[in-house]
N, C-alpha and C positions, 0 to 999 in steps of 0.2 A: 767383553762384558756380557755376562748372560744371568738370567734368573730362571729358576726351574722349580716347579712344584710336580705334584703327582699328575696333573692332567694338562698343565700349561707350561710351555717353554718359551721364553722371550730372549732373544739374541739382539743386543744393541750393535749396530753397525757404525763404525767411525767413518766420517766423510772426509772432506779435504782438509779439515783443521789438524794437520800433522806438522810435526817439527820441520820435516824436510820441506814442506811446502812454505812454511814461513822463512826458512833459510834461503830458498831459491828466489821467493819474492823480494827479500832484502838485498840479495846480492845482485839480482837483475836490476832492481831500481837503482842502486848506487852506482853500478857499472854503466847503465844508460844515461844517468846524470853526468858521469865523467865524460862519456863520448859526446854528450850534447855541449857540455861546457867547452871541450876542446874545439868543436866545430864553431861554436860561437865566438870563441877566442880568435880562432883564425879569421873569421868574418870581420871582426872589429879590429883586428891587429893589436890587440891587448891581452896581456895574460890576466885572465880571471882567476886562475888558480896557478900559484907559483910552481907547482910541481911539473906542469906541462908547458914547455916553451912554445908559445903559439907562433912565434915569428919563423919557426923552422917548417910550419905546416901551411901550405899554400891553401887557400880556400877552395879553389877549383882544381882538381877534383877531390883532394884528400879531406878537406874541412867539410865539404858538402856530403861525402859519404859518411864521415863520422857524425855529423848532424842527423843523417837519415838513420843510422843505426841507434842514435840516442833516442830518437822519437819513436822508432819501432820498439825499442826495449822499454820505454815508458808504457806503451800500449799494452805489450805483453805483461809487464809487472801489474798494470792496473787490471787486467783479465785475471791474474792470480790472486790479487788482493780481493776481488769481488767473489771469486770461487771460494776463498776462504772465508770471507764474511757471511756468504749465504750457505756455508757448510755442505756444499753439492755432495751427493752421494751418502749423505748419513741417513739413518733411519732405523728399522728394526725388522727382524723376522719374528713372527708369532705364530707358534704350533699349539693348537688347542684340540687336544684328543677328546674332550668332553663334547665339544660342538661338532667336531670332526672338520674343522677348517684350518687351513694355512694362510696367513696374511703376510705378504712381503711389502713393506713400505719404504720409500726412498723419496729424499728431496731432491729436486732437480733445479734447473736454472729458473729464475722468475719468468712468469708468462701463464699462458692457459694450462700448460701441463707441469706446473711446479711439483704437485703432489703425484707421485707414481704409487698406485696401489694395486697389487695382484692378489687374488684370492682364488684358492683351490680347495677342493675336497680332499682330505687325507686319504680316502679311498682311491683317488686318481693318482697318487704318488706310487710309481713302479719300483723305484730304488733310489738310493743315495750314491752317487758316483764321484769317485776320486779321479781327476786326470792329473797324471805325473809326467812332466817333460824334464828330464835331466840334462845337464850340460853346464855350459858357462852361464846361460840365463836360466836357471832352474825355475820351474813354475810348478806350483801344486794348487789346484783349484777344487773346490767342492761344489758339485752340482746336485740338484734334485731333478730326477727324471719323471715328467709328469705325462700321463696317458694323453695322447692328441695334441700335446703342447710341446714336446721336446725337452731339452735339458735347460734348466734355469740356474745360473750360477748363484752360489750363496755367499761365496767368499770372493775377495778381489784378487786379481792376478798378481798385484803387488804386495800382497800381505806377508810373503816370505815365511810360511809355516815350515817348521821342520817336518820330515816324514812322520815322526812319532806323533807330533801335534796334530797333523791333519788326519791321520789314521784314527787318533783317539776321538777327535770331534766328529768324524764320520761314523764311528762306531756308536758313540753315545746317541747321536741323532737317529740312526738306523734303529737302534735299540728302542728309543722313545716312540718312533713312529711305526715300528714293527715292520720294517720293509728290508729287503737284502742290500747288501753293499756290492757295487761294482768297481773295478779298478781298470783305468785305461792308461 
């Protein structure tokens, strides 16, 4: 999602609140509960869930390993839910030709460096660069080449833009910033 006027371009960046992250967090949570309940059932010698007969699973070593997988899955699921609730990676890119400043803002994990803000002068931007890697895991990333700073990514590697979309986005940004486009 973006907003553009004659002198200002603001690009909103979606963070970790994506449908795929919600699905993985739910699947991981339910799966780890299943492993933990089977491990607990084998320890107690009772069927806590009728779908999993615990009498066939001996606690040491199978029940213990299943309990470990259940606890580990709950920790990973909790990490995913925290990442989703904090919306890590979200933010905005603001290009202001009138003031001659580019601001890149992202939310991180809670703590001292929760807010990540990068500022550059538009005059320091050398080019807009597209990195294309084709194959099974195709990757198309848009970078901004800054003098003395190197390349700064503007899109995420998992955004899955089509070649036409990434080219159009790069062309519009390069035209707005009045810099050349490089393709790697």
